[in-house]
N, C-alpha and C positions, 0 to 999 in steps of 0.2 A: 703730702696730700694722699687721700685714700685711693684715688684711681691710679697712682703710679705703681703700686705693687702689682695689681692685675696686669698693667701694661708690660711690666718686666717679665711676669710669669708667661703671658701669652707670647711675647717676643722670644723668650728662651725656647718654648715649645716649637715655634715656627722655625727657629734656626736649626734645632735638632732635626725636625722633619725635612727641612730643605737639604741639610747635609746628607740625610739618609736617602732622599730621592736622587741626589746628585750621584751618589756612588752605586745606585741601583740601575737596572736596565729597563725600568718601566717607561721612562720617556714621556710622561704626561705633558700635554700642551693645551693652552687656552688661547684662541685667536693667534696661534703660531708662536706664543711666548711660553717657554718652559715653566711648568708649575714649580719646579725646584727652585729656580732663581726668584720667582715671585715670592715664595715662602721665605727665602733668605733675606730678600730686601725688606719685606714687611717685618720679619723678626728683628732685623738690625734696627729698624726705625723704632719698633716697640721697646727694644732694650735700651736704646739711646734715650728715649723719652722717660723710661723708668729710672735710669741711672743719672739723668741730667741733674745738675745742681739747681737749686731754686733760683739762683740769679739768672741762669740761662732762660728759664721760662718767664722770668720777671720782665725781660726786655720786650716781650710781646704784650705786656699789660700796661706799658707806658705809651700813651697814644702817639706822642711826637716821635719817639724812637721806633715804634712799630711802623709808622708811616714812612719814615726814612728808609727802613729796611725793605719794605715792600716796593718803594719807588726804585731803590737800587736793583732789586731782583727783576723788576719790569724792564729796566734799561738793559740789564745784562741779557735778559731773554731776547730783546730786540736785536742785540748784537749776535747772539747765537743763531737767530733765524736768518739774518743776512749772511752768516757764515756758509750757509748751504744754498744760497741763491747763485746759480752759475752765470758766468759771463756769456753773452750771446755770441753767435758766429764762431764758436770754438767747438771742435769735435771732442767732446768730453770723454767718450768711450776710448778714443785713441790716446787721449791725455792720461787717463787712468791706467791704461795698458803700459804706456811708457814710464809712468811713475812706479808701477809695480816692478817693471824690469830693471829700473835704475835706482831702486830704493837704497841699495848699498853702494852706489857709485858716487862720483863727485857731485853730479846734479842733485841727486837725492839728498845728500848731506847738506848741500848749500840751501836748498829749499826747506828742508826740515829744520835746520838751525834758525834761518830767518823767520820762519813761521812760528817757531816756539817763542822767540823773544819779541815778536811783533803783535801777536794775537791774530794774525791773518792766516791765510790758507793758500799759499802759492801752489801747492801740489794738485789742487783741483780747480784752480782758476775761477774762484768765486768773486763777487763784487767787492768783498773785503780782502782781496788777495794780498794787498800791500800791508794790511794791518795798520797799526798805529806807529810803525817805525819811522815814517817820514816826519811825524810830529815830534817824536823823541829826538830824531836827528836835528831838527830845527831848534828844539829846546837846548840841546847840547851846544850847538853853534852859538846861540844867543848868550848862553851862560859863559862861554869862552870869551866872546866879544865884550861882555859887560864886566869881565874880571880885570880890566886895565888895558885891553887891546884898543878899544874905542872909548875915548874919554867921555863922550856924550852919553853913551849907554851906561858907563860906570856911574855917572852923575845921576842918571835915572834910577839905577839900582839903589843908591844911597838915599833917595827921596822917600823910601818906605813903600807903603801899600799903593799909593798913586803911581809912583814910578814903576813898580812891579806890574801894575795893570797895563801900563803902556808897553812894557817889554813883552807881556803876554800877547798883546795885539800884534806887535811886530813878529812874534813867533808864529802866529796863525798865518800872516801874510807869507812868511818864508816857507811854510809847509806846502803851499800850493805849487810853486815851481819844483820843489823836491818831489812831490807826488807826480807831477807831469813827467819829469825826467825819468823816474823809476818805472812808471807805468809804460812809457814809450819803449824802454829797454826790454821790459818783460813781454809786452805785446809783440814787439819785433821778433823776439826769440820764439814766441809761440807760433807766429805766422811764417817765419823764414823756412824755406824748403817746401812750401805749399805749391801746387801746380799753378795757381793764379798769380804766384809771385816768381814764376820762372823755374821753380824747383831747385834753385841754387841757394847757397849760403848755409851757414851753420845754424840749425834751428830744429824745432820739433815738427814743423809742417802741419799745424793743427787747424788752419783756416778751412772752413767748410767750402767745398768747390762751388763756384758760381757767385760768390760774394766778393764785392770790391774790397781789396786790401786797404786802400786809403780811407774810404768812407767808414767801413766797419772797424778798421784799426783805430781811427779817430774816436769813434763811438766807444770802443773798449777803453781807451785812455781816459776819456771823460767820465765813464762809469766808475772806473777804479779810483780816479781822483775824488769824485763825489763820495764814494764809499769810505775812503780814508777820512775825509772831512766830516762825514756823518759820525764816524767812530770818535773823532776828536770832539764833536759836539756832545755825543753821549757821555764821554768822560767828564766834560765840563758840567753837564747837567747833574751827574752823580755827585760831583764836588759841591754843587750849590744846593741841591735838593735831597740828595741821598746821604749816605754815610760812607766814609773811607775815601781814599784817593781813586778817582774814576779811572785814570789811565792804568794805574797799577792793577786795579780789579779786573779790567778788560784783559790784560796780559795774563793774570792769574787764571781767569776763566778759560782762556785758550789752552793753557798748560794742563789744568785739571781735566778738561774735556778729552785730552789725549790719554789720560791714565787708563780708562777702560780698555782702549785699544792695546796698550802695552800689557795690561793684565791678561787680556784674552790671548795675546801672542805667547805669553808665558805659560798659561795653564791649559789651554784648549787646543785641540787639533784644528788646523786651518779650515774655516768654513763650516765647522760643526760645534756642538755644545758638549762634546765628549772630552773628558780630561785626558791629557797626554799620559801614555803608559810610562814614559820616561820619568815622570814624577815619583813613581813607586819603585824606581831602580837606582842603583848606585853606579856612577861612572858611565852614563849613557854615551855610546859610541857614535850616535847620530848627530851630535851637536845640539840636541834639545836640552831643555832644563831637566837635570836629574835631581834627585832628592837632596844631595849635599849642596848643589848649586842653589837650590831654592832656599835652604836654610841659611847659606851665606848671604844671599840677597836680602832676606828678611832681617838678619842681624845687621847688615850694612844699612838698611833703611832706617832702623831704629837708631843706630849710632849717628847717622847723618842728621836725623831730626833733632836728637838731643844736642849734638854739637852745634847745629845752626842756631837753635834757640839760645844756647849758652853764649855763643860769640856775638850774636845779633844784639842781645840785651846787655853785653858786657860793656862797662864804661870805666875809664880812669878818672877818679874824682880828685880834682886838684883843690886843696883847701884855699879859701879866700877869707879875707877879713875886711870889713868896711871901717873907714876912719871914724873916729868919734867927733861929734859936733856939739858944742856947748852954746845953747841959746838961753840967755838969762841965767836962771838957776837950774835949768833942765839940760840933761845930756842925752843926745840922740846918737844912733849908730853904734858902731863897735861890735856888731854881731858877726857871727861866723857863718859861712856858707861854703858851697863847693861849686867848682866849674866842671861839669861833666864833659868828658871827651870820649866819644864812641870808639871802641876798639876797631870796628869795621866801618869807618866813616865813609869809605868810597862805595859801599854797597856792592851791587852786582855789576856796575858799569865796567870795571877793568876786565872782567871775564868776557863781557860782550865785545869790547874793543879787541882783546887779544884773540878771541875765536874768529872774529871777522877778518882780522889781519892775516891769520894763518890760513884762512880759506882761499884768499886771493892767489898765493903762489900755486896751490894745488890746481886751481881753476886754470891759471895761465899755462902751467906745464902740461895739463891735460889737452889744451888747445894745440900746443906745440907737438905733442905726441900724435894727435890726429892729423896734423898737417905734414910733419916730416918723419915721424916714427924714430926720432933720435933716441939713442940708448941713454944718454945723460939726462934727457928729459924724463924718461921712464924712471930712472933712479931717484931724481929729485921729487917727482910726483909722489912716489911711494914714501919718501922721507917725510913729506909734509901732509900726508894723508892722515886724517883724524883717526886716532886709535891705532896707528901703524906701529908704534914702538916707543922706546925711551927717548929717541932723538926728538920726536914731535913733542913729547911731554916736557923735555927740558926747554925747548923754545917757548912752549906754552907758559911754563912757570916764569921764565925770564920776562916775557911780555906782560904777564899779570903784575909782577913787581913794578915794572916800568910805569904801567898805566895807573897802578895804585898810587904811587908817589905823585904822578902827574895830576891825577884827579884831586887828590887831597890838597896839592899846592894851589890849584885854581879855585877851590871851594872854601878853604880855611886860611884866613889871613891872620897870623899871630900878631903882627904889628897893629892891625886894626882893632883886634880884641884887647890888646894892651892899652891902646888909646881910650877905648870905651871904658875899661876898668878905671883908668886914671880920671876920666871925666866924672864918673859916678862915685869917686872917692873910695874905691876898693883897691886892694892890693893882695899879692900873694906873699905870705910871710917868708922872709929871708931873701926877697928879691925886690929891688927898687923899681918903682913904676917907670915905664918907658922901655928903653932898649933891653935892659936886663930881664924884664918880664917877658918881652917878646922872644928873646933868645931861649929862655927856659921853656916857654910854650912850644917853640919850634923843635927843641930837643926832645921833649916828651912826645910830640906828634910824630917825629921820625921813628921813635922806638915802637910806639903802639901800632903805627902803620906797617912796620916790618912784621909784627905778629899777625895783624889783620890780613896782610897779603899772603902770608904762609897758610892761613886758614882758607882763604879763597883758592889758593893753588891746590890744596889737598882736595877740596870739594870739586874743583873743576876737572881734575885728572882722574877722579874715581870712575866715571863712565868709560874712559879710555882703558884703564887698567882692567875693569870688569869685563869689557868687551874683548880685550886681547887675551887675558889670562884664563877666563872662564868660558870663552867662546860663546858669548851671549848675544842675542839680537840687540842691535843698537837702540831700538825703541825701548827695550826693557832696561838696558843699562843706564839710559839717560833719565828715566823717570823714577828709578828706585835708588837714586844716589847721584847727586850732581847739581848743576846750576839751576835746572828747572825746579827742583825741590827747594833750593835756597830762595828762589823768588817767591814760591808759594808760601813758605813759612814766614818770610819777612813781611809779605803783604798781610797775611793772616794776623801776625802779631800787631801790626799797625792798626788793623781793623778792630781787634780786641781792645787796644788802647783807647780808640775813639769811643767804643761802646762803654768802656769803663768810665770815661769822663762824663758821659750822660748819666750813668747810674749814680756816680758819686755826687754829681751836682744836685741830684734829687734825694740825697741822704740815704742811698741804698749801697749795699756792699758790692764792690766791683767783681767782675768775672775772675780776676787774678788779684793777688794780694798787693802787687806793686801799683 
């Protein structure tokens, strides 16, 4: 198109001007916002528009697809607005102060980890503080129960779409008590130690003086529960009227929203827009990001992105052949096809389980240290502290492998797949239908799960290694290599796949060749 070349040229000029203003001492601002950053943002947008493939612009010219994208963006914007609505009756200035003081401690790591994987914001006590994690927990519980533990739920799961609809309804009901239990624990921890609660107990003491702990605590519990249910509703509306998986997009939006904070901590002096001087030096002695650390982080970021895309899309294609059927004088069937088995079938769930389980010992030993100051508790707390050393990483890798095999075992049933192939008249060449096919599928699954678990383990321990060996801020290490990046890329690939299906259905070329 004729307008794309001017857009690219203008974007390039703005990027150059923005970089020049950033390294100069002029410091121009408009309404308090630096002109250099405005030029960089506008230049990047112009360059992207100028270089974007025709298919990317085409999605906005298809009415139905455009409507789905705008609806999805509106729902995500509603989620981000609620992200900044604070809980009432809580001293938020004191909360922010305690979070800043304990950002590197056990509490800071626990809240930061849970917030990253839930789409919530426990560190500032907003109405969406719990995020979507209660719903995810309820979904996991229902999936476990419907995998043979409860026969009635397993029967519902096999009924197809109608049975799955009923299971989803039970999942919503189960989300409510989980929300209430988690919000009670969180509110109690926020309020414990306040003067109106006697000043005792282990907590942050953030209840504003003069407010009733019971009445306002109950109000906070109900608000947080309603906030999580509203996020659950947003995710379901995105599933129905938008595009992509609503819950996954909410989690992805929460992770992406933290990237500017991590970038600012890496590049700029705290509280200013001035670039860190350590970026232009080698081997900074202050612990800041030096030039060689910045290069290593960028190379690591590219390597992780490429690796995640390759492993996420990798599949083991098992050849299949359908039996021939003769009807009259005509012959049907006999065609060849493949049964795709994903290399990383467990997704990111094993990492979430393993990280959560390793947080619990640290939290418990920290409580013991505060109560008794025992030396053995000090030692064990340091052993299980995230990013503390190779002992933690070995436990981390071991748990990832355990949960990988556990998750695949409950979500992939070789015997059931073998029976389905047999019913449809298909078979795997060289293996008889039935037990022989099931044993072969299980053997293949065990092997590819081993490789997938190794990939997840490498991705998961990258932040710990970067934080320990390069002495980098945990916020930077976790967002430029690690599980957060794995989630973002996996959700983005799923979103691109759904957009491709819309384009191909209308006889347009997809965004990607597959």
